[in-house]
PDB file with SEQRES, HELIX, SHEET and CRYST1 records, atoms N, CA, C and O in Angstrom:
SEQRES   1 A   75  MET PRO GLN TYR TRP ARG GLY LYS ASP TYR GLY TYR GLU          
SEQRES   2 A   75  GLU ASN SER LEU GLY GLY ALA ARG LEU LEU VAL LEU GLY          
SEQRES   3 A   75  GLU ALA HIS HIS HIS LYS GLN ALA GLU ILE GLY THR GLU          
SEQRES   4 A   75  VAL PRO GLY LEU THR GLU GLU VAL VAL ARG ARG HIS VAL          
SEQRES   5 A   75  ASN GLY ALA LEU GLY SER HIS SER ARG LEU LEU SER MET          
SEQRES   6 A   75  VAL GLU ARG LEU VAL THR ARG GLN LEU GLY                      
HELIX    1 AA1 LEU A   43  VAL A   52  1                                  10    
HELIX    2 AA2 GLY A   57  HIS A   59  5                                   3    
HELIX    3 AA3 ARG A   61  VAL A   70  1                                  10    
CRYST1    1.000    1.000    1.000  90.00  90.00  90.00 P 1           1          
ATOM      1  N   MET A   1      -6.866 -14.420 -42.651  1.00  0.00           N  
ATOM      2  CA  MET A   1      -6.821 -15.042 -41.336  1.00  0.00           C  
ATOM      3  C   MET A   1      -7.007 -13.954 -40.267  1.00  0.00           C  
ATOM      4  O   MET A   1      -6.379 -12.898 -40.349  1.00  0.00           O  
ATOM      5  N   PRO A   2      -7.862 -14.201 -39.273  1.00  0.00           N  
ATOM      6  CA  PRO A   2      -8.050 -13.210 -38.226  1.00  0.00           C  
ATOM      7  C   PRO A   2      -6.784 -13.038 -37.406  1.00  0.00           C  
ATOM      8  O   PRO A   2      -6.013 -13.975 -37.201  1.00  0.00           O  
ATOM      9  N   GLN A   3      -6.601 -11.835 -36.954  1.00  0.00           N  
ATOM     10  CA  GLN A   3      -5.395 -11.519 -36.195  1.00  0.00           C  
ATOM     11  C   GLN A   3      -5.772 -10.488 -35.151  1.00  0.00           C  
ATOM     12  O   GLN A   3      -6.490  -9.537 -35.462  1.00  0.00           O  
ATOM     13  N   TYR A   4      -5.321 -10.645 -33.955  1.00  0.00           N  
ATOM     14  CA  TYR A   4      -5.612  -9.614 -32.975  1.00  0.00           C  
ATOM     15  C   TYR A   4      -4.340  -8.848 -32.658  1.00  0.00           C  
ATOM     16  O   TYR A   4      -3.227  -9.340 -32.846  1.00  0.00           O  
ATOM     17  N   TRP A   5      -4.536  -7.644 -32.177  1.00  0.00           N  
ATOM     18  CA  TRP A   5      -3.407  -6.784 -31.826  1.00  0.00           C  
ATOM     19  C   TRP A   5      -3.788  -5.949 -30.631  1.00  0.00           C  
ATOM     20  O   TRP A   5      -4.891  -5.405 -30.577  1.00  0.00           O  
ATOM     21  N   ARG A   6      -2.898  -5.841 -29.678  1.00  0.00           N  
ATOM     22  CA  ARG A   6      -3.101  -4.985 -28.516  1.00  0.00           C  
ATOM     23  C   ARG A   6      -2.061  -3.879 -28.555  1.00  0.00           C  
ATOM     24  O   ARG A   6      -0.864  -4.133 -28.698  1.00  0.00           O  
ATOM     25  N   GLY A   7      -2.537  -2.650 -28.426  1.00  0.00           N  
ATOM     26  CA  GLY A   7      -1.633  -1.510 -28.374  1.00  0.00           C  
ATOM     27  C   GLY A   7      -0.852  -1.488 -27.070  1.00  0.00           C  
ATOM     28  O   GLY A   7      -1.201  -2.194 -26.124  1.00  0.00           O  
ATOM     29  N   LYS A   8       0.183  -0.695 -27.014  1.00  0.00           N  
ATOM     30  CA  LYS A   8       1.065  -0.668 -25.843  1.00  0.00           C  
ATOM     31  C   LYS A   8       0.368  -0.170 -24.578  1.00  0.00           C  
ATOM     32  O   LYS A   8       0.826  -0.459 -23.473  1.00  0.00           O  
ATOM     33  N   ASP A   9      -0.733   0.574 -24.721  1.00  0.00           N  
ATOM     34  CA  ASP A   9      -1.447   1.109 -23.562  1.00  0.00           C  
ATOM     35  C   ASP A   9      -2.664   0.268 -23.168  1.00  0.00           C  
ATOM     36  O   ASP A   9      -3.445   0.677 -22.308  1.00  0.00           O  
ATOM     37  N   TYR A  10      -2.829  -0.894 -23.785  1.00  0.00           N  
ATOM     38  CA  TYR A  10      -3.976  -1.757 -23.505  1.00  0.00           C  
ATOM     39  C   TYR A  10      -4.011  -2.132 -22.024  1.00  0.00           C  
ATOM     40  O   TYR A  10      -3.068  -2.736 -21.513  1.00  0.00           O  
ATOM     41  N   GLY A  11      -5.096  -1.777 -21.334  1.00  0.00           N  
ATOM     42  CA  GLY A  11      -5.265  -2.118 -19.932  1.00  0.00           C  
ATOM     43  C   GLY A  11      -4.481  -1.253 -18.962  1.00  0.00           C  
ATOM     44  O   GLY A  11      -4.609  -1.412 -17.748  1.00  0.00           O  
ATOM     45  N   TYR A  12      -3.668  -0.337 -19.482  1.00  0.00           N  
ATOM     46  CA  TYR A  12      -2.867   0.547 -18.645  1.00  0.00           C  
ATOM     47  C   TYR A  12      -3.798   1.551 -17.971  1.00  0.00           C  
ATOM     48  O   TYR A  12      -4.604   2.185 -18.651  1.00  0.00           O  
ATOM     49  N   GLU A  13      -3.709   1.709 -16.659  1.00  0.00           N  
ATOM     50  CA  GLU A  13      -4.646   2.538 -15.902  1.00  0.00           C  
ATOM     51  C   GLU A  13      -4.767   3.973 -16.404  1.00  0.00           C  
ATOM     52  O   GLU A  13      -5.820   4.591 -16.247  1.00  0.00           O  
ATOM     53  N   GLU A  14      -3.722   4.505 -16.996  1.00  0.00           N  
ATOM     54  CA  GLU A  14      -3.744   5.900 -17.423  1.00  0.00           C  
ATOM     55  C   GLU A  14      -3.883   6.041 -18.939  1.00  0.00           C  
ATOM     56  O   GLU A  14      -3.487   7.060 -19.505  1.00  0.00           O  
ATOM     57  N   ASN A  15      -4.441   5.029 -19.597  1.00  0.00           N  
ATOM     58  CA  ASN A  15      -4.645   5.140 -21.042  1.00  0.00           C  
ATOM     59  C   ASN A  15      -5.802   6.091 -21.328  1.00  0.00           C  
ATOM     60  O   ASN A  15      -6.464   6.556 -20.401  1.00  0.00           O  
ATOM     61  N   SER A  16      -6.047   6.380 -22.582  1.00  0.00           N  
ATOM     62  CA  SER A  16      -7.081   7.347 -22.945  1.00  0.00           C  
ATOM     63  C   SER A  16      -8.491   6.867 -22.622  1.00  0.00           C  
ATOM     64  O   SER A  16      -9.444   7.642 -22.711  1.00  0.00           O  
ATOM     65  N   LEU A  17      -8.632   5.594 -22.248  1.00  0.00           N  
ATOM     66  CA  LEU A  17      -9.932   5.042 -21.878  1.00  0.00           C  
ATOM     67  C   LEU A  17     -10.059   4.862 -20.372  1.00  0.00           C  
ATOM     68  O   LEU A  17     -10.968   4.179 -19.901  1.00  0.00           O  
ATOM     69  N   GLY A  18      -9.154   5.470 -19.617  1.00  0.00           N  
ATOM     70  CA  GLY A  18      -9.212   5.346 -18.166  1.00  0.00           C  
ATOM     71  C   GLY A  18      -8.940   3.933 -17.683  1.00  0.00           C  
ATOM     72  O   GLY A  18      -9.479   3.506 -16.661  1.00  0.00           O  
ATOM     73  N   GLY A  19      -8.120   3.219 -18.403  1.00  0.00           N  
ATOM     74  CA  GLY A  19      -7.763   1.854 -18.031  1.00  0.00           C  
ATOM     75  C   GLY A  19      -8.670   0.791 -18.614  1.00  0.00           C  
ATOM     76  O   GLY A  19      -8.400  -0.403 -18.480  1.00  0.00           O  
ATOM     77  N   ALA A  20      -9.742   1.216 -19.261  1.00  0.00           N  
ATOM     78  CA  ALA A  20     -10.659   0.244 -19.856  1.00  0.00           C  
ATOM     79  C   ALA A  20      -9.991  -0.466 -21.026  1.00  0.00           C  
ATOM     80  O   ALA A  20      -9.073   0.056 -21.659  1.00  0.00           O  
ATOM     81  N   ARG A  21     -10.477  -1.664 -21.291  1.00  0.00           N  
ATOM     82  CA  ARG A  21     -10.001  -2.431 -22.439  1.00  0.00           C  
ATOM     83  C   ARG A  21     -11.087  -2.398 -23.500  1.00  0.00           C  
ATOM     84  O   ARG A  21     -12.268  -2.544 -23.183  1.00  0.00           O  
ATOM     85  N   LEU A  22     -10.711  -2.212 -24.734  1.00  0.00           N  
ATOM     86  CA  LEU A  22     -11.662  -2.085 -25.824  1.00  0.00           C  
ATOM     87  C   LEU A  22     -11.387  -3.158 -26.870  1.00  0.00           C  
ATOM     88  O   LEU A  22     -10.272  -3.271 -27.380  1.00  0.00           O  
ATOM     89  N   LEU A  23     -12.406  -3.937 -27.180  1.00  0.00           N  
ATOM     90  CA  LEU A  23     -12.308  -4.945 -28.222  1.00  0.00           C  
ATOM     91  C   LEU A  23     -13.082  -4.436 -29.428  1.00  0.00           C  
ATOM     92  O   LEU A  23     -14.263  -4.104 -29.319  1.00  0.00           O  
ATOM     93  N   VAL A  24     -12.423  -4.374 -30.567  1.00  0.00           N  
ATOM     94  CA  VAL A  24     -13.064  -3.894 -31.785  1.00  0.00           C  
ATOM     95  C   VAL A  24     -13.131  -5.055 -32.773  1.00  0.00           C  
ATOM     96  O   VAL A  24     -12.113  -5.646 -33.134  1.00  0.00           O  
ATOM     97  N   LEU A  25     -14.336  -5.364 -33.195  1.00  0.00           N  
ATOM     98  CA  LEU A  25     -14.545  -6.384 -34.220  1.00  0.00           C  
ATOM     99  C   LEU A  25     -15.207  -5.696 -35.391  1.00  0.00           C  
ATOM    100  O   LEU A  25     -16.182  -4.967 -35.208  1.00  0.00           O  
ATOM    101  N   GLY A  26     -14.707  -5.907 -36.571  1.00  0.00           N  
ATOM    102  CA  GLY A  26     -15.331  -5.221 -37.686  1.00  0.00           C  
ATOM    103  C   GLY A  26     -14.824  -5.695 -39.024  1.00  0.00           C  
ATOM    104  O   GLY A  26     -14.436  -6.849 -39.207  1.00  0.00           O  
ATOM    105  N   GLU A  27     -14.843  -4.774 -39.936  1.00  0.00           N  
ATOM    106  CA  GLU A  27     -14.481  -5.049 -41.320  1.00  0.00           C  
ATOM    107  C   GLU A  27     -13.094  -5.669 -41.422  1.00  0.00           C  
ATOM    108  O   GLU A  27     -12.198  -5.363 -40.635  1.00  0.00           O  
ATOM    109  N   ALA A  28     -12.942  -6.522 -42.379  1.00  0.00           N  
ATOM    110  CA  ALA A  28     -11.648  -7.152 -42.604  1.00  0.00           C  
ATOM    111  C   ALA A  28     -10.730  -6.212 -43.375  1.00  0.00           C  
ATOM    112  O   ALA A  28     -11.188  -5.321 -44.091  1.00  0.00           O  
ATOM    113  N   HIS A  29      -9.473  -6.419 -43.222  1.00  0.00           N  
ATOM    114  CA  HIS A  29      -8.499  -5.733 -44.064  1.00  0.00           C  
ATOM    115  C   HIS A  29      -7.606  -6.813 -44.672  1.00  0.00           C  
ATOM    116  O   HIS A  29      -7.494  -7.916 -44.138  1.00  0.00           O  
ATOM    117  N   HIS A  30      -6.995  -6.488 -45.761  1.00  0.00           N  
ATOM    118  CA  HIS A  30      -6.190  -7.496 -46.444  1.00  0.00           C  
ATOM    119  C   HIS A  30      -4.973  -6.830 -47.073  1.00  0.00           C  
ATOM    120  O   HIS A  30      -4.908  -5.610 -47.230  1.00  0.00           O  
ATOM    121  N   HIS A  31      -4.045  -7.652 -47.414  1.00  0.00           N  
ATOM    122  CA  HIS A  31      -2.836  -7.189 -48.100  1.00  0.00           C  
ATOM    123  C   HIS A  31      -2.984  -7.611 -49.558  1.00  0.00           C  
ATOM    124  O   HIS A  31      -3.143  -8.796 -49.854  1.00  0.00           O  
ATOM    125  N   LYS A  32      -2.933  -6.662 -50.445  1.00  0.00           N  
ATOM    126  CA  LYS A  32      -3.235  -6.981 -51.847  1.00  0.00           C  
ATOM    127  C   LYS A  32      -2.231  -7.928 -52.502  1.00  0.00           C  
ATOM    128  O   LYS A  32      -2.506  -8.464 -53.576  1.00  0.00           O  
ATOM    129  N   GLN A  33      -1.077  -8.143 -51.879  1.00  0.00           N  
ATOM    130  CA  GLN A  33      -0.098  -9.048 -52.480  1.00  0.00           C  
ATOM    131  C   GLN A  33      -0.082 -10.428 -51.819  1.00  0.00           C  
ATOM    132  O   GLN A  33       0.685 -11.303 -52.220  1.00  0.00           O  
ATOM    133  N   ALA A  34      -0.941 -10.621 -50.795  1.00  0.00           N  
ATOM    134  CA  ALA A  34      -0.979 -11.913 -50.111  1.00  0.00           C  
ATOM    135  C   ALA A  34      -2.123 -12.758 -50.667  1.00  0.00           C  
ATOM    136  O   ALA A  34      -3.183 -12.241 -51.019  1.00  0.00           O  
ATOM    137  N   GLU A  35      -1.889 -14.048 -50.738  1.00  0.00           N  
ATOM    138  CA  GLU A  35      -2.934 -14.952 -51.215  1.00  0.00           C  
ATOM    139  C   GLU A  35      -4.023 -15.079 -50.159  1.00  0.00           C  
ATOM    140  O   GLU A  35      -3.754 -14.976 -48.962  1.00  0.00           O  
ATOM    141  N   ILE A  36      -5.243 -15.301 -50.606  1.00  0.00           N  
ATOM    142  CA  ILE A  36      -6.368 -15.470 -49.697  1.00  0.00           C  
ATOM    143  C   ILE A  36      -6.080 -16.623 -48.747  1.00  0.00           C  
ATOM    144  O   ILE A  36      -5.633 -17.691 -49.165  1.00  0.00           O  
ATOM    145  N   GLY A  37      -6.342 -16.394 -47.462  1.00  0.00           N  
ATOM    146  CA  GLY A  37      -6.140 -17.431 -46.454  1.00  0.00           C  
ATOM    147  C   GLY A  37      -4.759 -17.441 -45.838  1.00  0.00           C  
ATOM    148  O   GLY A  37      -4.497 -18.232 -44.932  1.00  0.00           O  
ATOM    149  N   THR A  38      -3.871 -16.584 -46.303  1.00  0.00           N  
ATOM    150  CA  THR A  38      -2.538 -16.535 -45.718  1.00  0.00           C  
ATOM    151  C   THR A  38      -2.485 -15.437 -44.660  1.00  0.00           C  
ATOM    152  O   THR A  38      -3.259 -14.481 -44.701  1.00  0.00           O  
ATOM    153  N   GLU A  39      -1.583 -15.585 -43.735  1.00  0.00           N  
ATOM    154  CA  GLU A  39      -1.423 -14.611 -42.660  1.00  0.00           C  
ATOM    155  C   GLU A  39      -0.283 -13.659 -43.000  1.00  0.00           C  
ATOM    156  O   GLU A  39       0.773 -14.073 -43.479  1.00  0.00           O  
ATOM    157  N   VAL A  40      -0.518 -12.381 -42.744  1.00  0.00           N  
ATOM    158  CA  VAL A  40       0.515 -11.366 -42.929  1.00  0.00           C  
ATOM    159  C   VAL A  40       0.829 -10.818 -41.538  1.00  0.00           C  
ATOM    160  O   VAL A  40       0.083  -9.981 -41.028  1.00  0.00           O  
ATOM    161  N   PRO A  41       1.922 -11.276 -40.914  1.00  0.00           N  
ATOM    162  CA  PRO A  41       2.244 -10.828 -39.564  1.00  0.00           C  
ATOM    163  C   PRO A  41       2.349  -9.303 -39.483  1.00  0.00           C  
ATOM    164  O   PRO A  41       2.971  -8.661 -40.329  1.00  0.00           O  
ATOM    165  N   GLY A  42       1.725  -8.743 -38.446  1.00  0.00           N  
ATOM    166  CA  GLY A  42       1.817  -7.305 -38.220  1.00  0.00           C  
ATOM    167  C   GLY A  42       0.862  -6.467 -39.049  1.00  0.00           C  
ATOM    168  O   GLY A  42       0.893  -5.240 -38.956  1.00  0.00           O  
ATOM    169  N   LEU A  43       0.013  -7.088 -39.858  1.00  0.00           N  
ATOM    170  CA  LEU A  43      -0.866  -6.323 -40.745  1.00  0.00           C  
ATOM    171  C   LEU A  43      -1.853  -5.457 -39.960  1.00  0.00           C  
ATOM    172  O   LEU A  43      -2.033  -4.282 -40.279  1.00  0.00           O  
ATOM    173  N   THR A  44      -2.493  -6.028 -38.939  1.00  0.00           N  
ATOM    174  CA  THR A  44      -3.465  -5.265 -38.161  1.00  0.00           C  
ATOM    175  C   THR A  44      -2.798  -4.064 -37.499  1.00  0.00           C  
ATOM    176  O   THR A  44      -3.342  -2.960 -37.534  1.00  0.00           O  
ATOM    177  N   GLU A  45      -1.641  -4.262 -36.904  1.00  0.00           N  
ATOM    178  CA  GLU A  45      -0.915  -3.160 -36.270  1.00  0.00           C  
ATOM    179  C   GLU A  45      -0.571  -2.086 -37.298  1.00  0.00           C  
ATOM    180  O   GLU A  45      -0.686  -0.895 -37.009  1.00  0.00           O  
ATOM    181  N   GLU A  46      -0.154  -2.489 -38.477  1.00  0.00           N  
ATOM    182  CA  GLU A  46       0.193  -1.533 -39.533  1.00  0.00           C  
ATOM    183  C   GLU A  46      -1.030  -0.749 -39.993  1.00  0.00           C  
ATOM    184  O   GLU A  46      -0.939   0.454 -40.235  1.00  0.00           O  
ATOM    185  N   VAL A  47      -2.177  -1.422 -40.115  1.00  0.00           N  
ATOM    186  CA  VAL A  47      -3.405  -0.729 -40.525  1.00  0.00           C  
ATOM    187  C   VAL A  47      -3.783   0.322 -39.483  1.00  0.00           C  
ATOM    188  O   VAL A  47      -4.126   1.450 -39.836  1.00  0.00           O  
ATOM    189  N   VAL A  48      -3.723  -0.045 -38.199  1.00  0.00           N  
ATOM    190  CA  VAL A  48      -4.043   0.922 -37.140  1.00  0.00           C  
ATOM    191  C   VAL A  48      -3.051   2.082 -37.159  1.00  0.00           C  
ATOM    192  O   VAL A  48      -3.448   3.241 -37.040  1.00  0.00           O  
ATOM    193  N   ARG A  49      -1.785   1.781 -37.304  1.00  0.00           N  
ATOM    194  CA  ARG A  49      -0.757   2.831 -37.339  1.00  0.00           C  
ATOM    195  C   ARG A  49      -0.992   3.784 -38.520  1.00  0.00           C  
ATOM    196  O   ARG A  49      -0.873   5.000 -38.372  1.00  0.00           O  
ATOM    197  N   ARG A  50      -1.324   3.233 -39.680  1.00  0.00           N  
ATOM    198  CA  ARG A  50      -1.575   4.082 -40.844  1.00  0.00           C  
ATOM    199  C   ARG A  50      -2.826   4.928 -40.658  1.00  0.00           C  
ATOM    200  O   ARG A  50      -2.877   6.067 -41.122  1.00  0.00           O  
ATOM    201  N   HIS A  51      -3.835   4.383 -39.985  1.00  0.00           N  
ATOM    202  CA  HIS A  51      -5.035   5.175 -39.689  1.00  0.00           C  
ATOM    203  C   HIS A  51      -4.676   6.348 -38.780  1.00  0.00           C  
ATOM    204  O   HIS A  51      -5.058   7.487 -39.052  1.00  0.00           O  
ATOM    205  N   VAL A  52      -3.945   6.071 -37.705  1.00  0.00           N  
ATOM    206  CA  VAL A  52      -3.556   7.122 -36.754  1.00  0.00           C  
ATOM    207  C   VAL A  52      -2.739   8.206 -37.450  1.00  0.00           C  
ATOM    208  O   VAL A  52      -2.872   9.386 -37.125  1.00  0.00           O  
ATOM    209  N   ASN A  53      -1.905   7.820 -38.394  1.00  0.00           N  
ATOM    210  CA  ASN A  53      -1.074   8.788 -39.118  1.00  0.00           C  
ATOM    211  C   ASN A  53      -1.821   9.475 -40.255  1.00  0.00           C  
ATOM    212  O   ASN A  53      -1.259  10.343 -40.924  1.00  0.00           O  
ATOM    213  N   GLY A  54      -3.079   9.099 -40.486  1.00  0.00           N  
ATOM    214  CA  GLY A  54      -3.881   9.727 -41.534  1.00  0.00           C  
ATOM    215  C   GLY A  54      -3.599   9.218 -42.928  1.00  0.00           C  
ATOM    216  O   GLY A  54      -4.019   9.836 -43.906  1.00  0.00           O  
ATOM    217  N   ALA A  55      -2.901   8.110 -43.042  1.00  0.00           N  
ATOM    218  CA  ALA A  55      -2.499   7.606 -44.359  1.00  0.00           C  
ATOM    219  C   ALA A  55      -3.593   6.802 -45.055  1.00  0.00           C  
ATOM    220  O   ALA A  55      -3.449   6.491 -46.237  1.00  0.00           O  
ATOM    221  N   LEU A  56      -4.671   6.459 -44.373  1.00  0.00           N  
ATOM    222  CA  LEU A  56      -5.710   5.637 -44.994  1.00  0.00           C  
ATOM    223  C   LEU A  56      -6.857   6.462 -45.566  1.00  0.00           C  
ATOM    224  O   LEU A  56      -7.617   5.967 -46.398  1.00  0.00           O  
ATOM    225  N   GLY A  57      -6.989   7.693 -45.137  1.00  0.00           N  
ATOM    226  CA  GLY A  57      -8.058   8.546 -45.650  1.00  0.00           C  
ATOM    227  C   GLY A  57      -9.423   7.919 -45.457  1.00  0.00           C  
ATOM    228  O   GLY A  57      -9.747   7.462 -44.361  1.00  0.00           O  
ATOM    229  N   SER A  58     -10.221   7.892 -46.502  1.00  0.00           N  
ATOM    230  CA  SER A  58     -11.587   7.371 -46.409  1.00  0.00           C  
ATOM    231  C   SER A  58     -11.642   5.853 -46.376  1.00  0.00           C  
ATOM    232  O   SER A  58     -12.729   5.279 -46.312  1.00  0.00           O  
ATOM    233  N   HIS A  59     -10.498   5.193 -46.417  1.00  0.00           N  
ATOM    234  CA  HIS A  59     -10.467   3.732 -46.433  1.00  0.00           C  
ATOM    235  C   HIS A  59     -10.488   3.122 -45.031  1.00  0.00           C  
ATOM    236  O   HIS A  59     -10.303   1.914 -44.884  1.00  0.00           O  
ATOM    237  N   SER A  60     -10.708   3.924 -44.019  1.00  0.00           N  
ATOM    238  CA  SER A  60     -10.740   3.378 -42.655  1.00  0.00           C  
ATOM    239  C   SER A  60     -12.005   3.821 -41.943  1.00  0.00           C  
ATOM    240  O   SER A  60     -11.948   4.384 -40.850  1.00  0.00           O  
ATOM    241  N   ARG A  61     -13.134   3.567 -42.560  1.00  0.00           N  
ATOM    242  CA  ARG A  61     -14.425   3.996 -42.010  1.00  0.00           C  
ATOM    243  C   ARG A  61     -14.666   3.436 -40.605  1.00  0.00           C  
ATOM    244  O   ARG A  61     -15.044   4.182 -39.702  1.00  0.00           O  
ATOM    245  N   LEU A  62     -14.453   2.137 -40.414  1.00  0.00           N  
ATOM    246  CA  LEU A  62     -14.675   1.538 -39.104  1.00  0.00           C  
ATOM    247  C   LEU A  62     -13.750   2.167 -38.064  1.00  0.00           C  
ATOM    248  O   LEU A  62     -14.199   2.540 -36.981  1.00  0.00           O  
ATOM    249  N   LEU A  63     -12.476   2.284 -38.384  1.00  0.00           N  
ATOM    250  CA  LEU A  63     -11.543   2.859 -37.422  1.00  0.00           C  
ATOM    251  C   LEU A  63     -11.887   4.313 -37.118  1.00  0.00           C  
ATOM    252  O   LEU A  63     -11.709   4.767 -35.988  1.00  0.00           O  
ATOM    253  N   SER A  64     -12.372   5.040 -38.105  1.00  0.00           N  
ATOM    254  CA  SER A  64     -12.791   6.427 -37.867  1.00  0.00           C  
ATOM    255  C   SER A  64     -13.973   6.481 -36.909  1.00  0.00           C  
ATOM    256  O   SER A  64     -14.017   7.346 -36.035  1.00  0.00           O  
ATOM    257  N   MET A  65     -14.936   5.565 -37.062  1.00  0.00           N  
ATOM    258  CA  MET A  65     -16.085   5.529 -36.157  1.00  0.00           C  
ATOM    259  C   MET A  65     -15.656   5.156 -34.739  1.00  0.00           C  
ATOM    260  O   MET A  65     -16.140   5.750 -33.775  1.00  0.00           O  
ATOM    261  N   VAL A  66     -14.769   4.195 -34.602  1.00  0.00           N  
ATOM    262  CA  VAL A  66     -14.277   3.802 -33.284  1.00  0.00           C  
ATOM    263  C   VAL A  66     -13.526   4.970 -32.646  1.00  0.00           C  
ATOM    264  O   VAL A  66     -13.693   5.248 -31.458  1.00  0.00           O  
ATOM    265  N   GLU A  67     -12.702   5.649 -33.437  1.00  0.00           N  
ATOM    266  CA  GLU A  67     -11.949   6.793 -32.912  1.00  0.00           C  
ATOM    267  C   GLU A  67     -12.898   7.876 -32.389  1.00  0.00           C  
ATOM    268  O   GLU A  67     -12.680   8.425 -31.309  1.00  0.00           O  
ATOM    269  N   ARG A  68     -13.946   8.181 -33.154  1.00  0.00           N  
ATOM    270  CA  ARG A  68     -14.899   9.206 -32.720  1.00  0.00           C  
ATOM    271  C   ARG A  68     -15.667   8.759 -31.475  1.00  0.00           C  
ATOM    272  O   ARG A  68     -15.976   9.583 -30.614  1.00  0.00           O  
ATOM    273  N   LEU A  69     -15.972   7.482 -31.371  1.00  0.00           N  
ATOM    274  CA  LEU A  69     -16.666   6.961 -30.195  1.00  0.00           C  
ATOM    275  C   LEU A  69     -15.782   7.089 -28.951  1.00  0.00           C  
ATOM    276  O   LEU A  69     -16.221   7.569 -27.906  1.00  0.00           O  
ATOM    277  N   VAL A  70     -14.542   6.653 -29.087  1.00  0.00           N  
ATOM    278  CA  VAL A  70     -13.608   6.656 -27.950  1.00  0.00           C  
ATOM    279  C   VAL A  70     -13.288   8.078 -27.493  1.00  0.00           C  
ATOM    280  O   VAL A  70     -13.126   8.330 -26.299  1.00  0.00           O  
ATOM    281  N   THR A  71     -13.199   8.994 -28.435  1.00  0.00           N  
ATOM    282  CA  THR A  71     -12.862  10.379 -28.079  1.00  0.00           C  
ATOM    283  C   THR A  71     -14.108  11.223 -27.840  1.00  0.00           C  
ATOM    284  O   THR A  71     -14.022  12.438 -27.662  1.00  0.00           O  
ATOM    285  N   ARG A  72     -15.271  10.564 -27.836  1.00  0.00           N  
ATOM    286  CA  ARG A  72     -16.564  11.217 -27.573  1.00  0.00           C  
ATOM    287  C   ARG A  72     -16.859  12.341 -28.545  1.00  0.00           C  
ATOM    288  O   ARG A  72     -17.366  13.395 -28.164  1.00  0.00           O  
ATOM    289  N   GLN A  73     -16.531  12.099 -29.815  1.00  0.00           N  
ATOM    290  CA  GLN A  73     -16.776  13.085 -30.859  1.00  0.00           C  
ATOM    291  C   GLN A  73     -17.837  12.601 -31.839  1.00  0.00           C  
ATOM    292  O   GLN A  73     -17.893  13.069 -32.976  1.00  0.00           O  
ATOM    293  N   LEU A  74     -18.675  11.669 -31.404  1.00  0.00           N  
ATOM    294  CA  LEU A  74     -19.759  11.207 -32.277  1.00  0.00           C  
ATOM    295  C   LEU A  74     -20.806  12.310 -32.365  1.00  0.00           C  
ATOM    296  O   LEU A  74     -21.079  13.012 -31.391  1.00  0.00           O  
ATOM    297  N   GLY A  75     -21.371  12.441 -33.529  1.00  0.00           N  
ATOM    298  CA  GLY A  75     -22.386  13.487 -33.635  1.00  0.00           C  
ATOM    299  C   GLY A  75     -23.269  13.295 -34.821  1.00  0.00           C  
ATOM    300  O   GLY A  75     -24.177  14.095 -35.051  1.00  0.00           O  
TER     301      GLY A  75                                                      
END                                                                             
C-alpha cells in the first residue's frame, strides 16, 4: 500500500533545500513479514531513517540518487 511521509523539516524555510518541498516517487519498499496489500505503519519513515544511518547499503539506490541530487553531488 502506498504511504507518504514528510520529514520534520518539510517546508521549513531553513531546511537543506532552502524551504523547498520535494516529492519523491520511486521504487517500492516492503516488509518481508507483511502480507502483500497490507499496510505497515511507519515503514517509509523507517526506510528513510535506515538510509540516512547507512544501514541499507546498496539496497537504497533510489534514495542514494535523490540524496546526491539534493546535495548537488551528482556526477
